[in-house]
Phi, psi and omega in degrees: 000127177230177178298334180278338180231077182294156178297323177230138177287317181223125174246133175250128176252114180262100189105134187221051175276212182302308183289314180299317181289325177294320178294320177300316180295318180293319177300317179295314183299322185261007177062039185275348182215146175281332182214133176247115177260130184244134178227136169207149182287333183279120178297325180293315179293321178297319178296321178295319179296320179292320178297326179279355180056047182281339183223189178251338176215154187222137181204156173264001183254111183298325180296323179293317180296322185282343184298127178067010179284140174278333178219130173243122179248120182271119185236033181258167173305147190293338177293345181261001186302313183300315181294320179295316180300316179296323182290321185272342187309313182294340184267349186286128180271158178300136179090351180291157176249135173247128179225183180205181180230019186286162186270352174236133190256328179296317179294327178297315179295318180296322184277326183270321188308312184299337182264350183284120181292159174301140179090355176252138189256126179262117179230083180298149180218157177219097172287117184272080183202155177163181173222178178283354182273156178226163179103152185297333182289344183263358180285157175207147190296332184271007185305324188269356185293131179064022174245157177281145165235123182259126176255137183232062180293138176296160177305136177088003180294142180307126184293327179294323178294318178297318180297320179296318179292325176297315180295321179300309184289326177293323177294328176284358176104002184274156167265130189251135176233136174264132188212149172295139186300315181295321178295319176306313184295325177292316180296313183289337177300323181269324184277337185228309190291313178297316176303322178293319180297319178296318180297314178301321182291314181297315180292324176297321176300319179296324181290341181268000178288162175301149187307315184294324180285323180297321178298321180288327176299317179293317184294319185253027181303122177277174185305318181298314180293323177300320178298319178297319181294326178296313180295319182288352177274003181294162183307115185292326180292315179301314183285330172303314182292324179298312182296320181289327183273346177236036190296323183296311180292321180295316180295326178296309182288331176294323177296317178296318180297318180299320178296317179295320180294321178297321179296320178292321177301317180294320180296320178295315181299322184270356180071033183276084185298319182296319179298314179295314181298317180296320180296315182291329178292319179297322182290334176296326180296324177296317179300317178299320179296321178297317180295316180296330178278002179060038177251024182270070182263150179281333179272160185268165171286158170244346164050000000 
């Protein structure tokens, strides 16, 4: 693949926030498309994307962006998937690929699948990369480098379409894994979704403190609390949709977490030093595993 022979002649990006704009930059940098069509409903965001020269054409009409596209990547909040799929369906040409970047995959298949015409290939994806910032101005081409991208094609999906999406993400610097959608949602519920829910809760607790105490919490925030505030600064609409679309898996791991937290609460109350020590020792082993897997990144997942 060279700049003269791009992987896709026309790519349409529906939504141009942090992930969409980073993908646009990476696609441009690596010569993955002959034409990048950008769509977003917000005139202000669209103007910002054009000023940043992220694409070759710009529109607020998803159907216009998707027309004649070889690949359509949906980069909007997951609550909008169904409406976007219905809007682009009449414009999708035979052989086109539809993908996404959302953090829950079973709901993506459920929301997109019914509108995908015969002859169009659905290959959902989740680049596990991001920052707490949102908007096209915060994207950067190297965002996906050395991060995983999980593809969750339904059974029977065209193998050439899967191969093309694998090549796209690998060219952008990602490590690609093929996974069942339901299994993906279970894994991400514990590795990403629950940590975000906990972060929102802890920071929310701090905001409800008396004013004088809240000021001191902010002033003397230790490393752990600072990390929670960074995660809790993530896009609220995006994370609202993630929790609602992966509620079964999130509620399952939240129930397990609540039981473990209750056990620790009881150990603290009873002064059970051995119980606390054993628990904390086990969690250190997980940290070692994360480092050995080379997943010790300073930026957070988006998900």
